[in-house]
N, C-alpha and C positions, 0 to 999 in steps of 0.2 A: 444507793443509786450512783455514784462513778463504779461501781465495779459493773451493773449493769450496762451502763451507756459505753463503761471499755470492751463486753460481751458481745454488745451492737455490734459498734466500730470491727471489731474483730471477728465477727461471724460476717459480716459484710463484706469486711476484703478479702476474707475465707472465700468468696463468691467470686466475687472480682476475681481473683488469682487459680479461681478450675475455671472462671468464664476464658481466663485471659493462656489456662492451659488445651483449653479445647478449643479455641482459635489457632495454637499453633500446631497442632495436632492436625486442624483440614488447613494449616498454608501449609506443612511439612506434607501431606496428603496429596497437593494438588501441584506443589511442588514434584515429587514426584511423577506422581501422572503426566506432565507438562513435559520433562525429562522423558519417559517415557516416547510421547507422543513425536518431541525431538528427532533421538535417536531412531525412531523409526521410518520416520518422513526421512532422513538422514540415508536412511539404507536402500529407499526407493528410489531418491536421488542419485546415488550410489547405480541403482541396477539400472537402471531405467538411460541414463547416461555413460553405462562404461561396456557396451556393446557396440554403440555410436564411435563415441568419440575413442575405442580401441582400434574401431577401423579392422583394414585386413592383417595390421599388425598379432590383435587378440594380444595385447597385455591389457592387466587391468589398470584403472587410471587411478587415480591417488585422488585424496580426498579436496585434499590446492586447486588443481586440475578441474574440478569437479564446481568448487569456489573462485577460480576465472574465469569457470565460462557462466555460470549464474551472473557475473558482475559482467560479465563482456551483453551479453543481454544484456543484464537487468538495462546497460549506459546504453546497449544498442535501440532495446523500448523509448528510454526518453529521448531521445536525438529521433525518432521518429513521433513521439508525441510533443516533440518539436516545432519537426518541419509541417506537422500535420497543422498545427497552429496559426505559424506562419503562411502555410496555402490559402487558408480559412482567410485570417487578414486581407491577404490580399485578391483572395473572390470577392470579398464585401467592400475592398477597395475599391473595384473593377465595374463591381455592377454600382455601386453608388454612381460611380465617371460614367458609366451606359445610361446610367439614370440624368443625368443632367443632361447628355451629352441630348438621348430620345426627347427631353423638357425644354432643348436651345433647338431642336429644328421641331417640336409640334409647333411652339412660335413664327421662327423664321420660317415654316411651310403660309402660317396664320398670315404673317404681314407680305408674303408673297403671292398671296391670294389677293387679301384686299388693293395692294396696286395694281394688279391686275382688272 
């Protein structure tokens, strides 16, 4: 009976080991695919940035220059979003003030009409 239990446990562990190997294989192929996609994306970015970044000099652009340009664009985008948020808050504040002034004017107008 102990021998049967050991065989069952060994069989179960062998199945788990096989499943882990299968998962490892899938992860490795996913990692390889992600690496290929990254290289493809990097090549496309370099291709797109290179002509415009090289300008009239015609020199090729380094990977670091592209990274810096992307970082700069990202920072500018973040600043634009912050500015947009600030302007929206300002607009909302002004609209609230305008509504209050409009309501106050209505009260004033009604009061003036009652006095007349």
